[in-house]
C-alpha positions as CSV (number, residue, x, y, z in Angstrom):
1,M,107.7,34.8,74.1
2,I,104.5,32.7,73.7
3,F,103.8,33.2,77.5
4,C,104.2,36.9,77.2
5,S,101.7,37.0,74.3
6,Y,99.3,34.8,76.2
7,L,99.7,37.1,79.3
8,K,99.1,40.2,77.2
9,M,95.9,38.7,75.8
10,Q,94.7,37.8,79.3
11,I,95.3,41.3,80.5
12,Y,93.5,42.8,77.6
13,Q,90.5,40.5,78.1
14,A,90.4,41.4,81.8
15,K,90.5,45.1,81.0
16,E,87.4,44.5,78.6
17,I,85.6,42.7,81.4
18,L,86.4,45.6,83.9
19,D,85.2,48.2,81.4
20,E,81.9,46.3,81.1
21,D,81.6,46.1,84.8
22,D,82.0,49.9,85.0
23,K,79.3,50.3,82.5
24,V,76.9,48.0,84.3
25,E,77.7,49.8,87.6
26,Q,77.1,53.2,85.9
27,L,73.8,51.9,84.6
28,C,72.7,50.6,88.0
29,D,73.6,53.9,89.7
30,E,71.7,55.8,87.0
31,F,68.7,53.6,87.4
32,W,68.8,53.9,91.2
33,E,68.9,57.7,91.0
34,W,66.1,57.8,88.5
35,R,64.0,55.4,90.8
36,M,64.5,57.7,93.8
37,R,63.5,60.9,91.8
38,E,60.4,59.1,90.3
39,S,59.2,57.6,93.7
40,P,60.0,60.0,96.5
41,E,58.1,57.8,99.0
42,F,60.2,54.8,98.1
43,A,63.3,57.0,98.4
44,S,62.2,58.0,101.9
45,Y,61.6,54.4,102.8
46,C,65.2,53.5,101.6
47,G,66.5,56.3,103.8
48,D,67.2,58.8,101.1
49,Q,66.1,62.1,102.7
50,R,66.5,64.3,99.5
51,Y,62.8,63.7,98.6
52,C,61.1,63.7,102.0
53,D,59.1,66.8,101.1
54,Q,57.4,65.1,98.0
55,L,54.8,62.5,97.5
56,D,54.6,60.1,94.6
57,D,52.7,61.4,91.5
58,I,50.1,58.8,90.6
59,D,47.9,60.4,87.9
60,T,47.7,59.3,84.3
61,A,50.1,61.9,83.0
62,A,52.7,60.9,85.5
63,F,52.3,57.2,84.7
64,Q,52.8,58.0,81.0
65,G,55.9,60.1,81.8
66,F,57.1,57.1,83.9
67,E,56.7,54.8,80.9
68,V,58.7,57.2,78.7
69,S,61.4,57.5,81.3
70,C,61.7,53.8,81.5
71,N,62.2,53.5,77.8
72,D,64.8,56.2,77.8
73,I,66.9,54.2,80.3
């Protein structure tokens, strides 16, 4: 009986860790997609062809928008 309780506790803890891993993976995916959108030249360099028709926007307004986007993530 004690072993079953211990095993159940270990399974529950493993599930929590896997749920956190999924959240981290989702955050990394979201960041990567955001990075590709914000820097189409970097996206092209990395082989992502979705943004090949665009150039990076490097004016002051774009930089401020970039900063806001970073804070949102």
